[in-house]
C-alpha positions in Angstrom: -79.8 -94.7 177.1 -81.4 -97.4 175.1 -85.1 -98.0 175.8 -84.7 -101.7 174.5 -82.3 -102.6 177.3 -83.7 -104.7 180.1 -85.4 -102.7 182.9 -83.0 -100.8 185.1 -80.1 -101.1 182.6 -78.3 -98.3 180.9 -76.6 -99.2 177.6 -74.2 -96.8 175.9 -73.0 -97.5 172.4 -69.9 -96.1 170.9 -67.8 -97.2 167.8 -64.7 -98.9 168.7 -61.6 -97.9 166.7 -60.6 -101.4 165.9 -62.0 -103.2 164.0 -64.2 -100.8 162.3 -67.2 -103.2 162.0 -67.6 -103.5 165.6 -69.8 -101.5 168.1 -68.8 -101.4 171.7 -71.6 -101.8 174.1 -71.1 -101.1 177.7 -73.5 -101.8 180.7 -73.6 -99.6 183.7 -72.6 -102.5 185.9 -69.2 -102.7 184.4 -69.3 -105.5 181.9 -68.8 -104.8 178.3 -68.9 -106.8 175.0 -68.4 -106.2 171.3 -71.4 -106.6 169.1 -70.7 -107.5 165.5 -72.5 -105.3 162.9 -73.4 -108.5 161.0 -74.7 -110.6 163.7 -78.4 -111.5 163.8 -80.9 -110.0 166.2 -81.5 -113.4 167.7 -77.9 -113.9 168.4 -77.7 -110.3 169.9 -80.7 -111.0 172.1 -79.3 -114.3 173.3 -75.8 -112.7 173.9 -77.6 -109.9 175.9 -79.4 -112.4 178.0 -76.1 -114.3 178.9 -74.3 -111.0 179.6 -77.3 -110.1 182.0 -76.7 -113.4 183.7 -73.0 -112.5 184.4 -74.2 -109.0 185.5 -76.7 -110.4 188.0 -74.2 -112.2 190.2 -71.1 -111.2 192.2 -70.8 -114.8 193.2 -67.6 -116.5 191.9 -69.1 -119.9 191.6 -72.4 -118.7 189.9 -70.3 -116.8 187.2 -68.3 -120.1 186.7 -71.7 -121.9 186.3 -73.0 -119.3 183.8 -69.9 -119.8 181.6 -70.1 -123.5 181.9 -73.7 -123.5 180.7 -73.4 -120.9 178.1 -73.8 -121.9 174.4 -70.6 -123.0 172.8 -70.7 -120.0 170.4 -70.5 -117.7 173.4 -67.7 -119.7 175.1 -65.8 -118.9 171.9 -66.7 -115.2 171.9 -63.5 -113.4 173.0 -65.3 -110.4 174.4 -67.8 -112.4 176.4 -65.1 -114.8 177.7 -62.7 -111.8 178.6 -65.5 -110.4 180.9 -66.2 -113.7 182.4 -62.6 -114.6 183.3 -62.1 -111.2 184.7 -64.8 -112.0 187.1 -64.0 -115.8 187.6 -60.6 -116.9 186.3 -61.6 -120.6 186.8 -64.2 -120.2 183.9 -61.3 -120.5 181.7 -61.8 -124.3 181.9 -65.1 -124.0 180.0 -64.0 -121.6 177.1 -63.0 -122.7 173.6 -59.6 -124.3 173.0 -58.7 -121.3 170.9 -59.3 -119.0 173.7 -57.3 -120.9 176.2 -54.5 -120.2 173.7 -55.2 -116.5 173.7 -52.6 -114.7 175.8 -54.9 -111.8 176.7 -57.6 -114.1 177.9 -55.4 -116.3 179.9 -53.6 -113.3 181.5 -57.0 -111.9 182.7 -57.9 -115.3 184.1 -54.6 -115.8 186.1 -54.9 -112.3 187.4 -58.3 -113.2 188.8 -57.3 -116.9 190.0 -53.7 -118.1 189.8 -54.8 -121.7 189.5 -56.5 -120.8 186.2 -53.1 -121.4 184.7 -54.0 -125.3 184.7 -56.5 -124.6 182.0 -54.3 -122.5 179.7 -52.7 -124.1 176.7 -49.4 -125.7 177.1 -47.7 -122.9 175.3 -49.0 -120.4 177.7 -48.0 -122.5 180.6 -44.4 -122.1 179.3 -44.8 -118.3 179.0 -42.8 -116.6 181.7 -45.0 -113.5 181.6 -48.1 -115.5 182.2 -46.7 -117.7 184.8 -45.2 -114.8 186.7 -48.4 -113.0 186.8 -50.1 -116.2 188.0 -47.4 -116.7 190.8 -47.9 -113.1 192.0 -51.6 -114.0 192.5 -50.8 -117.3 194.1 -47.4 -119.1 194.4 -49.1 -122.5 194.1 -49.5 -121.6 190.5 -46.0 -122.8 189.8 -47.2 -126.4 189.9 -49.1 -125.6 186.7 -46.1 -124.1 184.9 -44.3 -126.1 182.2 -41.5 -128.3 183.4 -39.1 -126.4 181.2 -39.9 -123.2 183.1 -39.8 -124.9 186.6 -36.3 -126.3 185.6 -35.0 -122.8 184.6 -32.9 -121.4 187.5 -33.1 -117.8 186.2 -37.0 -118.1 185.9 -37.3 -119.7 189.4 -35.1 -117.0 190.9 -37.4 -114.4 189.3 -40.4 -116.1 190.6 -38.9 -116.3 194.1 -38.3 -112.5 193.9 -41.9 -111.9 192.8 -43.2 -113.9 195.7 -40.7 -112.7 198.3 -40.1 -116.0 200.2 -39.2 -119.6 199.5 -41.9 -120.6 202.1 -44.5 -119.1 199.8 -43.4 -121.3 196.9 -43.4 -124.4 198.9 -46.8 -123.9 200.5 
């Protein structure tokens, strides 16, 4: 346990295997983020405060609001964003452009909320794996898939099989 952690929090630190200059910090409430060995104490303290804000709520819309109001530096921080979109997929709309192009980030977002697909980069809206994951969470995600995928008969058959019913796709 870390005595510098906010009251009531347990912080465990272990060295992550990749990359070697990162330490993985895990909070007892389930969120985790990577802390760079070369970041400043002020940035670390600020990041801890924002992670604590994520931790303090289970409300979907409050998490969305935390990400929307977070500093741009954090909205471009992959570890912070991954945790946020796992809890609130629609928070993807507020993250950096680069992370909206990050396959792992978008995959987590659409697993949480299929309609997050609309905020993904165009290239990921054309990614069959991403779109099928979104469709399995909610068939209405197809409206955010690329036109190329929606015109692909083989893909649409696969989407239909994933959903189980043509009625699900039309709803």
